C-alpha positions in Angstrom: 115.3 100.3 110.1 112.6 99.7 112.7 108.9 99.8 111.8 106.9 102.8 110.8 105.4 105.2 113.4 101.6 105.5 113.7 99.9 108.5 112.3 97.3 110.2 114.5 94.6 112.7 113.4 91.5 114.0 115.3 88.3 114.2 113.2 87.4 117.8 112.4 83.9 119.0 112.7 83.8 120.0 109.0 84.6 116.4 108.0 81.2 115.2 109.3 78.6 114.6 106.7 74.8 114.9 106.7 74.6 111.3 108.2 76.5 112.5 111.3 79.7 110.6 110.7 83.0 111.0 108.8 82.4 111.6 105.1 84.1 109.1 102.8 86.5 111.6 101.2 88.1 112.3 104.6 89.0 108.7 105.2 91.1 109.1 102.0 92.5 112.5 103.1 93.7 111.0 106.4 95.2 108.0 104.6 97.0 110.5 102.3 98.4 112.2 105.4 99.6 108.7 106.6 101.3 108.2 103.2 103.0 111.6 103.7 104.2 110.4 107.1 105.7 107.3 105.6 107.5 109.4 103.0 108.9 111.6 105.8 110.2 108.5 107.6 112.0 107.0 104.7 113.7 110.2 103.4 111.2 111.4 100.8 110.4 114.4 102.9 109.8 118.1 101.9 113.5 118.8 101.7 114.0 115.8 99.4 111.1 116.8 97.2 112.3 120.4 96.9 115.9 119.4 96.2 115.1 116.7 93.6 111.7 117.5 92.1 110.8 113.9 92.8 107.9 112.5 94.8 105.5 109.6 95.3 102.4 109.6 93.1 99.6 107.2 94.1 98.5 105.4 91.0 96.0 102.9 92.5 94.1 102.7 95.7 91.6 100.3 97.3 89.7 101.6 100.3 87.5 99.5 102.6 85.0 101.4 104.8 84.3 99.1 107.7 82.7 101.2 110.4 81.3 104.6 110.9 83.5 107.2 112.6 81.8 109.7 114.9 82.7 113.4 115.4 85.8 114.3 117.3 87.2 110.7 117.2 90.9 110.2 117.3 92.0 108.2 114.2 95.2 106.1 114.4 96.7 104.9 111.2 99.2 102.0 111.2 101.1 101.7 107.9 103.1 98.9 106.5 105.2 98.4 103.4 104.1 95.2 101.7 106.1 95.5 98.5 108.9 97.6 97.1 110.7 97.8 93.8 113.2 100.1 92.1 110.5 102.7 91.3 107.4 101.7 93.2 106.1 100.9 96.7 102.9 99.2 97.9 101.6 100.3 101.3 98.7 99.1 103.4 97.1 101.5 105.9 94.8 100.4 108.7 92.7 103.1 110.5 91.4 102.4 114.0 89.4 104.3 116.6 89.8 103.1 120.1 91.5 99.9 118.8 88.5 99.1 116.5 89.4 98.8 112.8 87.3 101.3 110.9 88.9 101.4 107.4 91.8 100.1 105.4 93.6 101.4 102.3 96.0 99.7 100.0 98.0 101.9 97.6 100.5 101.5 94.8 102.7 104.5 94.5 105.4 105.4 91.9 108.5 107.5 92.4 108.1 110.2 89.8 110.5 112.9 88.6 108.2 115.9 88.2 110.4 117.7 85.7 110.7 114.7 83.4 107.1 113.5 84.0 108.2 109.9 84.3 109.1 107.3 86.9 112.7 107.2 88.2 114.4 104.8 90.6 114.5 105.6 94.3 117.8 106.8 95.7 119.7 103.8 97.1 119.3 104.9 100.7 115.5 105.2 100.2 115.3 101.9 98.3 117.2 100.2 101.2 114.8 101.7 103.8 111.8 100.5 101.9 113.3 97.0 101.5 114.0 96.8 105.2 110.4 97.6 106.0 108.7 95.1 103.7 106.5 92.6 105.6 103.8 90.1 104.5 100.6 91.7 103.3 97.5 91.5 105.4 94.7 89.1 104.2 92.7 91.8 102.5 95.6 93.1 100.4 95.2 92.5 96.7 91.5 91.7 96.9 89.0 93.0 94.3 85.6 94.7 95.0 83.2 91.9 95.8 
């Protein structure tokens, strides 16, 4: 499988806070949309979720806010899988505006069967897709708040 596609999102006017730039919650919202795009690309799309009752649940996230984002900016999120197991995946997202890095997010997500309320292994085809996408983590991955 080739690499993941970029996710693009234009900043909406209602996402701008009282300081005149993107409010912190909306960075996370856009990163969530990027995670959804990853899910779609590996086969955990809406059809899969409806048919199986299974989905990814983010259980941990670390966001770094590096630069302010102004109104109407086009956000580009590049995602990479930096770890995958039978029931979990670790993803790093990098958000840029005009090629300048503005934020990063690292997440750990678990594959959960909603009816059972517990983790469950990925289907083989999805596990294979994640495995094929794993690449070395960026230097910021795994770091604690300093």
